[in-house]
C-alpha positions in Angstrom: -47.0 -2.6 -18.4 -44.0 -4.5 -19.7 -42.1 -1.3 -20.2 -42.7 -0.2 -16.6 -41.5 -3.6 -15.4 -38.4 -3.4 -17.7 -37.6 0.1 -16.5 -38.0 -0.9 -12.9 -35.6 -3.8 -13.4 -33.1 -1.5 -15.0 -33.3 1.0 -12.2 -32.9 -1.8 -9.6 -29.9 -3.2 -11.4 -28.2 0.2 -11.6 -28.8 0.8 -7.9 -27.5 -2.6 -7.0 -24.4 -2.0 -9.1 -23.6 1.3 -7.4 -24.3 -0.1 -4.0 -21.8 -3.0 -4.6 -19.0 -0.7 -5.7 -16.5 0.0 -3.1 -14.1 3.0 -2.9 -11.0 2.4 -0.9 -8.9 5.1 0.8 -5.3 5.1 1.8 -5.0 6.6 5.2 -2.1 7.7 7.5 -1.8 9.1 11.0 -2.7 12.8 11.0 0.8 13.7 12.2 2.3 12.3 9.0 3.1 15.2 6.7 2.4 13.3 3.5 -0.6 14.6 1.4 -0.5 12.2 -1.5 1.5 9.7 -3.6 1.2 8.0 -6.9 -0.2 4.5 -7.2 3.2 3.4 -8.3 4.7 4.7 -5.1 2.0 3.1 -3.0 2.7 -0.2 -4.8 6.4 0.2 -3.9 5.5 0.4 -0.3 3.3 -2.7 -0.5 6.0 -4.6 -2.3 8.6 -3.6 0.4 10.7 -1.6 -2.1 10.0 1.6 -0.2 10.6 0.9 3.4 10.6 4.2 5.1 9.0 7.7 5.1 11.0 10.7 4.0 12.0 11.3 7.7 13.6 7.9 7.8 11.0 6.2 10.0 10.0 2.7 9.0 6.6 2.3 7.4 4.0 -0.1 8.9 1.3 -1.3 6.5 -2.0 -2.1 8.1 -4.7 -3.8 6.0 -7.6 -6.2 6.3 -6.8 -9.9 5.6 -6.2 -10.4 1.9 -9.0 -12.9 1.8 -11.5 -10.4 3.1 -14.1 -8.8 0.7 -12.6 -6.1 -1.4 -9.0 -7.0 -0.8 -8.9 -9.2 -3.9 -9.5 -6.0 -6.0 -6.8 -4.1 -4.1 -4.2 -6.8 -4.4 -4.9 -7.2 -8.1 -4.8 -3.4 -8.7 -1.7 -2.6 -6.7 0.4 -5.8 -6.9 -0.9 -7.2 -10.2 -1.3 -10.7 -8.8 -4.0 -12.9 -7.2 -4.9 -13.0 -3.5 -2.6 -16.0 -2.6 0.4 -14.6 -4.4 -0.3 -11.1 -3.0 -0.4 -12.5 0.6 2.9 -14.2 -0.1 4.4 -11.0 -1.4 3.2 -9.0 1.6 4.5 -11.6 4.1 7.8 -12.4 2.3 10.5 -12.9 4.9 13.0 -11.1 2.7 11.3 -7.8 3.5 14.0 -6.0 5.4 12.1 -3.7 7.6 8.5 -2.9 6.4 6.0 -4.6 8.7 2.6 -5.7 7.3 -0.1 -6.1 9.9 -3.3 -7.9 8.9 -6.3 -7.1 10.9 -9.9 -8.4 10.9 -11.8 -5.2 9.9 -11.5 -1.7 8.5 -12.3 -0.4 12.0 -9.2 -2.2 13.3 -7.1 -0.6 10.4 -8.3 2.8 11.4 -7.5 2.2 15.1 -4.0 0.9 14.3 -3.2 3.9 12.0 -4.6 6.3 14.6 -2.1 4.8 17.1 1.0 4.7 14.9 2.7 7.8 13.4 4.4 5.5 10.8 1.4 3.5 9.7 -0.3 3.5 6.3 -3.6 1.7 5.9 -6.2 0.8 3.3 -9.9 1.0 4.3 -13.4 1.4 2.8 -14.1 5.1 2.6 -17.1 4.6 4.9 -14.8 3.5 7.7 -12.8 6.7 7.8 -12.9 8.7 11.1 -11.4 12.0 12.2 -8.5 10.0 13.7 -6.9 9.3 10.3 -5.9 11.4 7.3 -6.9 10.4 3.7 -4.0 10.8 1.3 -4.4 11.5 -2.4 -3.5 8.7 -4.9 -2.5 10.0 -8.3 -3.6 13.4 -7.2 -7.2 12.3 -6.6 -9.3 11.6 -3.5 -11.9 8.9 -3.2 -15.1 9.8 -5.1 -13.1 12.0 -7.5 -13.7 11.0 -11.2 -10.9 8.7 -12.3 -9.9 7.6 -8.7 -7.9 4.4 -9.2 -8.9 2.6 -6.0 -12.5 2.2 -6.8 -13.5 -1.4 -6.7 -16.6 -3.3 -7.9 
């Protein structure tokens, strides 16, 4: 009887762990020809070091508020800093042209990226619609083994 209870607890813990893991996707407007980029290149976009696409059009970054659930992981993973410092970096007035738009939800990120050919967004994979295109990061898609934007 104790073993059954022990196994049941282990199974419950495993399911809870998997359910709390979040996979993020980097999305662009379907008209954007980009298919993928490295995490380092994505970080350069977030830091404002890369300000335009290959066609010269200025990049607009769309993401949920840094204080929202999951964004802590993304800021730490991509920028290597905490949430407060990450928000400062993203809103730094010395950014020459890249605009960062903070929105309230993943659904709003998707809508903004759908509406702008120059936008790049970060969303939970379960918020993706046919109105956006998921791009590969380090040659991997969300749910691929080794995908770097898998949070906990």
